[in-house]
C-alpha positions as CSV (number, residue, x, y, z in Angstrom):
1,M,53.1,85.3,47.8
2,K,51.1,84.6,51.0
3,S,51.3,87.4,53.6
4,K,52.5,86.4,57.1
5,Y,50.4,89.2,58.6
6,L,47.1,88.9,56.7
7,I,44.7,86.4,58.4
8,R,41.2,85.5,57.1
9,Q,38.7,83.7,59.3
10,S,38.2,81.1,56.6
11,D,41.9,80.2,56.9
12,V,41.7,79.5,60.6
13,T,40.6,76.2,62.1
14,P,37.8,76.8,64.7
15,Y,37.9,75.3,68.2
16,S,35.6,75.0,71.1
17,P,37.0,76.9,74.1
18,A,37.1,75.5,77.6
19,N,34.4,76.6,80.0
20,H,32.1,77.6,77.1
21,A,29.1,75.8,75.6
22,G,27.8,76.2,72.0
23,T,30.8,78.3,71.1
24,K,33.1,78.1,68.1
25,N,36.2,80.4,68.2
26,F,38.5,81.4,65.4
27,R,41.9,82.7,66.6
28,L,43.0,85.3,64.1
29,I,45.8,87.2,65.8
30,G,48.1,85.5,68.3
31,P,51.6,84.0,68.8
32,E,50.9,81.0,66.5
33,T,49.3,83.0,63.6
34,V,51.4,86.2,63.3
35,G,53.8,86.0,66.2
36,A,51.9,88.6,68.3
37,K,53.4,88.7,71.8
38,Q,51.2,91.3,73.5
39,V,47.7,90.8,72.1
40,E,45.3,88.1,70.8
41,V,42.2,88.6,68.6
42,L,39.6,86.0,67.9
43,I,36.1,85.8,66.5
44,G,33.5,83.8,68.5
45,E,30.3,82.4,67.1
46,L,27.7,81.4,69.8
47,E,24.3,79.7,69.8
48,R,21.3,81.2,71.7
49,G,21.5,80.4,75.5
50,K,25.2,79.3,75.2
51,G,28.5,81.0,75.8
52,A,31.0,81.6,78.6
53,L,30.2,80.3,82.0
54,P,31.5,82.4,85.0
55,H,35.3,82.6,85.0
56,A,38.2,85.0,85.2
57,H,41.6,85.4,83.6
58,P,44.5,86.1,86.0
59,G,46.5,89.0,84.7
60,I,44.7,89.2,81.3
61,E,42.4,92.0,80.2
62,Q,39.6,91.1,77.8
63,V,37.5,93.2,75.4
64,C,34.4,91.9,73.5
65,Y,33.0,93.9,70.5
66,L,29.6,92.6,69.4
67,L,29.4,92.2,65.6
68,E,26.0,90.3,65.3
69,G,23.1,89.3,67.6
70,E,22.7,90.2,71.3
71,A,24.2,88.9,74.5
72,H,23.8,89.1,78.3
73,V,27.0,90.1,80.1
74,E,27.9,90.1,83.7
75,V,31.2,91.3,85.2
76,N,32.3,91.5,88.8
77,D,35.5,93.2,89.7
78,G,34.9,92.6,93.4
79,R,33.6,96.1,94.0
80,N,30.9,97.0,91.4
81,P,29.2,94.0,89.8
82,E,27.4,94.9,86.6
83,R,24.8,93.1,84.4
84,F,23.8,94.4,81.0
85,E,22.6,93.5,77.5
86,L,25.2,94.0,74.7
87,K,24.0,94.9,71.2
88,P,25.9,95.1,67.8
89,G,28.4,97.9,67.7
90,E,28.9,97.9,71.5
91,A,31.9,96.8,73.4
92,C,32.5,95.6,76.9
93,F,35.6,95.3,79.1
94,F,36.6,92.6,81.5
95,P,39.4,93.7,83.9
96,A,42.2,91.3,84.7
97,D,41.1,88.9,87.4
98,A,37.4,89.9,87.2
99,Q,34.7,87.2,87.2
100,H,32.6,87.5,84.0
101,L,30.1,85.6,81.8
102,F,28.8,86.2,78.3
103,I,25.6,84.4,77.1
104,A,24.0,84.7,73.6
105,T,20.4,85.8,73.8
106,T,19.6,85.7,70.0
107,P,19.9,82.7,67.7
108,R,23.3,83.7,66.4
109,V,25.9,85.9,68.0
110,K,29.2,86.9,66.5
111,V,31.7,88.6,68.7
112,M,35.3,89.9,68.3
113,V,37.4,89.1,71.4
114,I,40.7,90.8,72.3
115,Y,43.0,89.5,75.1
116,A,46.0,91.3,76.3
117,P,48.4,89.6,76.9
118,P,47.4,86.6,74.8
119,Y,45.3,83.9,76.6
120,G,45.9,81.0,74.2
121,E,43.4,78.7,75.9
122,D,46.0,78.0,78.6
123,P,44.2,76.3,81.5
124,K,46.6,78.1,83.9
125,K,45.2,81.4,82.7
126,V,41.6,80.8,83.8
127,I,39.9,80.7,87.2
128,R,36.4,79.2,87.5
């Protein structure tokens, strides 16, 4: 019997997210996979020099946990802009409405991304 709550990356069709280059995402947890209403979890695979261009998500918080590779991150909440390098085992937080970017600096980057509430690639939920 197949579980309705167990999701494997190999069972999910990848997609290229809007406002990203050289990025392949696998939505693991969300409304369409397990019926989640308050959270969305995906795995992103990025190529060197590619990633998320500057943007923000109105009303949506985002967490990135780096699994492989390294990335350059910028976040600007309107008060205290920050820039830093993210390494495996480290996480970063993007507050709701905060402009941010995430660029791979090594040949391969693998990142777990968590949105709350779910983003679902809805164009109304992004500000460029």
